[in-house]
N, C-alpha and C positions, 0 to 999 in steps of 0.2 A: 201851585200844584198843576201838573200837566194834565190837560183834559183829553189828550189824544189817546185813543185805544186802538191798537192794531188788531186786525183779524189774525195776525201771526202770533199774537201774544201767548206766552206759555213758558213754563220753566225751562224747557229745552232751548227756546229762542232766547230767553234771558241769558242762558249760559253762553250761547253763541255771541250775543251782543257784548257780554262782559269780556269774552275772549278778544273780540275786535277792539274794544275800548282799552284793553291792556297793552296793545301794541305801542311801543315807544319810539321806534325808528323805522325809516323806510326799509332798511335791511331786514328787520324783523317782519315787516309787512310782506316783503317778497318771500321770505322763508315760510311764513304762515300760509300765504296763498299757494305756494308751491306744494305744500303738504296737504292742504284741505280741498283744493280744487284740481280738476283736470285742466289741461291747457285749453281745451275747447270751452270749458266753463269760464275760465279767466278771460279769454278772448271775447266771449259774449258779454261779460260785464264791462270790459274795456270799451267795446263797441257801443253799448247802450249809453254809457256815460258820455262818450264823445258825441253821439247823436244828440243827447240832451243839450250839451254845450252848444252844438251847432244850431239847434232849433232856437235856443235863446239868442243866438247871434243873427237870427232871422234868415238863415240859409234855406234854400229850397230843398224839397225832397230829392230832386235830381242831383243837386250839388252834394248833399249828404250821402246819397247812395254811391255816387261816383268816388267820393273821398274815403268812405268807410267800408264800402262793400255791403252795407246793411240793406236788407230788403225793405220795400215800402211798408210791409206789414210790421216790421220791427220799428221803423221810423214812426209809423202811425201809433203804435202802442206806446212808445216813449212820449210822443206828443200828447196823447190822451193822459198819461201820468202827469206830465207837466201842467196840463190845464185842469184836470179833475182829480188828480191823485192826492196823496198824503203829504205833498210838499217836500218829500225827501230829496228829490233832485234839486229843487229850488234852494233848500237850506245848504246843501253841500256845494253846489255850484256857486252860490253867493259867497260862501266862505273862501272857496278857491280863487274867485275873482278878486276878493278883497286882499288875499294873501299876495296874489300876483301884482296888484296895484301897489301894495306896500313895498314889494321888492323893487319895482320900477322907481318908486320915489326915493328909495335908498341909493339906487344906482345913479339917479339924476336929481339930486337935491336942488330945489329952486333956491336961488340966492337973493 
């Protein structure tokens, strides 16, 4: 049983989570984000995830700001979440890294 309890928990958030979990394809994901978020909201989410990825890659704040356009306040907030948050970024980025690694291994199988 999962011991994690979010401060966001509630039936409305459960409904939103179930909606995300029901997405089956990248196209469905695009369509859902297009309907549920403004372009600004989507771009902010994209930016935060990219900032988290770059922080895990040990990029500097200056490098991250230059590449993403994120403010140092945003970078600092994401960094705080990576270090002291709920591990959401770590879970998702770990899965994405594993997926990318598997893709590379499929392209270049060692003989």
